[in-house]
N, C-alpha and C positions, 0 to 999 in steps of 0.2 A: 363187396361188403354191404351190410344193411343200409349204411348211411347213403349209399348211392341210389337206392330205390326210391322212386317218386312216391310220396305219401306214406312212407314207411313209419315215420314217427308221427304220432297223433296225440290228441288230448281226448279224454273219455268224457264227452258231454259236459254238463254243468259242473261235474266234479273237478275238471281240469287235470285229472291224473294223467301223467305221461305214460303212454302205452305204445305198442308197436302193432302193425297191421296183423301180424300173426302172434298169438300167445301160445303158451304150452299148458294144456290141461293135464292134471296128474291122475285122472281117474284110472288109467290103465297101468300106472306105475306104483301105486301105493298099496296094492293088495294082490294076492296071487290069482284071484278069479275075477273076470269081468265078462260082459256080454258081447264085446266086439269080436267079430269073426276072426279066428286065427290068433287070439290073444295068448292062448296056452303055448302055441308054437313060437310066438315071438319072445316069450319070457324064457323058454328053455326049461330043462328039467330041475334045476336047482332053484327052488322057490323059498329058501330059508330067508328069514328077515335080513340077515347079514348080506346074503347074495343080492337080494332085491334092493337093498339100500345102495350097494355098489353100482348096480345096474341103473337105478334111478339117477345117481350122481353122474354117470356117464352120459345119459340122455340129457340131463340138465346142462352139463358142460357143452354138449353139441348145440343145444338150443341157444345158450348164451353166446357161444362162438359165432353162431349164425345171425346174431343181432337181436334175438328175442329178448324182450325186457318185461313182458307181462306173464305172470305165473299164477295158475288157478288151481286151488285145492278145495277140500271139503272135509268136514269131520267124518263123513262116511267113507272116505277113500282109504280106508285102512290106516296105514302109517304115512300117508302122503304128506301131511303137515310136518311130521317128525323128519321125514327124509328131506323135505325142502328146507327145514330149519337147520339140519346138520350140514347140508350143502352150502347154505348161506354163510354159516359160521366157518366152514372149512375154506371157503373161497374169500373170506374177509370182506363180504359185501355188506355195506351199511344200509340202513333204511334210506330209501331214495335212490339207491343204485339200481334197483329194480322195483316194479310195482307188483304187489302181492294181493290177490283176492282169495277169500275163502267163503265157506257157506256153513250154515247151521240148519238143522231140521231132520236129518237122518242120523241114526246111530249105527255104527258098524257092528254087526253081530255075528259075522262069519267065523270068528276065532281062527283066522288064517287058513280056513278051508276053502277049497275052490267051489264046491257045489253045495254049500250050506243053504238051508231053506228055512227062513229068509236070510239073505246076506246082510240086510240092513232093515231098520225099522224106522218109520216116519213118525215124528212127533213135533208139531209146530206150536207147542204151548210155550208160554212165557218162561216156565221153569226149565224147559229144554234149551231155550235161547240163553238164559243166564248160565246154565251149566256148560253149554258148549262154547259160549264166548270165553268163559274162563279157561277152558281147555285149549282153545285156539290161542289166546293171549299167552298162556304159559309156554307154548311152543314158538310162536312167531313174534311175540312182543311187538315192538314198534314197527316191524316190517309190515304189519297188517294195514293195508290201505283201503280195502273194499270188503265189506261183509254183506253177504247175500242170503235171503231166504231161499232155501233149497227146494225147488219144485213147488212153488206156490200155485194154488189152484183156487178157483172161486169156491168150490165145495168145501175146502179146508177152513174157510173163514178167517184165515190168518191176516188178510189185508184189512179186515175190519175189527181185529182184536185190539181193543184199546190198550191193554197191558203190554202186548208185544210192540205196538206202535210207540208207546212211551219209552220203552227200553231202546228201541232203534233210534228214536229221535235224540235220546240222551247220548248214545254212541256217536251219532252224526255230529252232535255238538262238540265232541272231542276232536273232530277233524277226520274221522273215518267215513268214507263214502258208503252209502247204503244202497243195496240193489236187491233184485229178486231174479230167480230163474224160473222158467215155466216149462211145463211138460203136458203132453196129451193133446187130443184134438181140439181142446178149447183154449189153447194158448192165447189167442187174440182177445177173448173175453177177459182173461186174467190181466193182460197188459192194459186193456182199456180201464179196468177197475183200478189198477195201480195208478194210472194217470189221473183218475177222478179223485182218489183219496190223497194223492200227492205225497211228498216226503221221500221219494226215491231218486237216486242219481243215475241209475244204470239198470238195464234189463238184459238178461242173458236167455236166449231162446234157441230151440232147435229149428234150424232152417237148412234145407238141402234141396237138391234137384228132384228128389222123390217126394218131399214134403215141404213145399214152399208156401203153404197157406197162411202162415203168420206174417208174411212180408208186409202187407198193408198196415198191420198193427205196429210193426217195428218202424215203419215210416212215420207213423203218428208219434211214436215214442221219440224218434230222432228229431222230429219237428218241435217237440216239447223240450228239447235240449237234454234228453237222457242219453247217456252212452249206450251203445248197442253192441253186445257181444254175441257172436254166433257160436253155438256148440253143435256137435254131431253133424258137421258139414259133410261128412262122408257116410252118413247113415249107418254108423257102426260097421262099416266095411261092405255094406250091401251095394254101394255104388260101383264097386269093381266090375261087376258083371255088366252094368249098364254103360260104362264109359270105356272099358278096355285099357290099353297101355296108358301110363301116366295118369291113371284115373284119380289118384289122390291130389295131384297138383291141379288137375282140371276141376275137381269138385271144390277145392278151396278157392281157386281163382273165381269160380262162379259166385261164391259167397262174397268175396272181396269186391266183385263188380257191382254189388248192390249199393246204391247211393246212400243208403241209411246205415251201412255197416261200418263200425269202427274197428273191431277186432274179430278175427276168426281163430277159434281155438284149434290147435293141432292136438290130436289125441295120441301122439306118437308113443309107441312102446319100445322103439329101438332107435339107435343113432341114425341108421339108414332111413328110417321113417322121417325123422326130423329133416334130414338133408333133402329128401325127396319132396316133403311138404313145402319147404322153402322155395322150391322152383316156382310155386304158384305166384309169388310176388313179381316175377319177371315175365309171367305169361300174358300174352296179348291175344286179342281175337274175340269173336262172338261167344256168348254163353251157349254151350251145347244144348240141343233140344233133347230132353228126356221126358217121357210120359209120367207126370206126377201120379201118385196113388191117392185115392180118397183118404183123407186124414184118419178116419176110423180104421180103415184097413192098414194103413201104415203103422199106427200105434199098436194095433193088435199083433202085427208081425214083429214089431220091436219087442214087445213084452214076451213073445215066444222064443226069442233068441236064447240059446243056452249059455250059462256062465261057463267059461272055460279058462 
């Protein structure tokens, strides 16, 4: 059981939110298309809304049974927030029974198509924040514990947008923790800017054995008492070739081994994925040596992955 694992239950930095070492991200569960390798095979042929909601509930059940208590959604993850909300209601889970995070900044535009171009549109304006927060609140209500800027970058200017910051500060004043997620080869610069402007409780970043460059910046965030969440620990499936058997548990365990890491998100698309990912919590031994890719090359390859 999860309770027997050392360090399984944690607090997310200065927010104090209760989390578990592994959380479940819903990027692969809330929409029929995603860029993780093998996503289409994992979902199977029936990608109707009804079938995917049932499937999402099965994966959420497996995660909860395995001890996972942090769940991560976003407005751009198709119907992920709606699926999570219906699962919470069906299982009779009250606010505080689990910790729920979501994000604003991208609008889902794929209309339930796998290969829509584009599948989502980025808008980090204050108007988008107000609209999407209302949409999130309508679905998740008091379950929402953490609200994050989705893929903040230096170039976007969102970290220095006074209107956005005022809205986020007001939300933080109601007891909702505020965070940001980062993307691209300049993740470290974004995190350092967030630390400089202050007002954030958590950072979520891509770190994996192929792209570990953000590690020192995440250590700085951890030292500043921000919670640290790792996403894409398996490099959207690309680590399978580098690590071989048990690659998912090995990749997640490598992230958990970082002293600055609070939560690693499982991107599980199936019940079996959840169970396999959870093996990472009991894995011991040295972090495997994998040749990292230059950040620019890594992010170029990620952007070229086909939605499936």
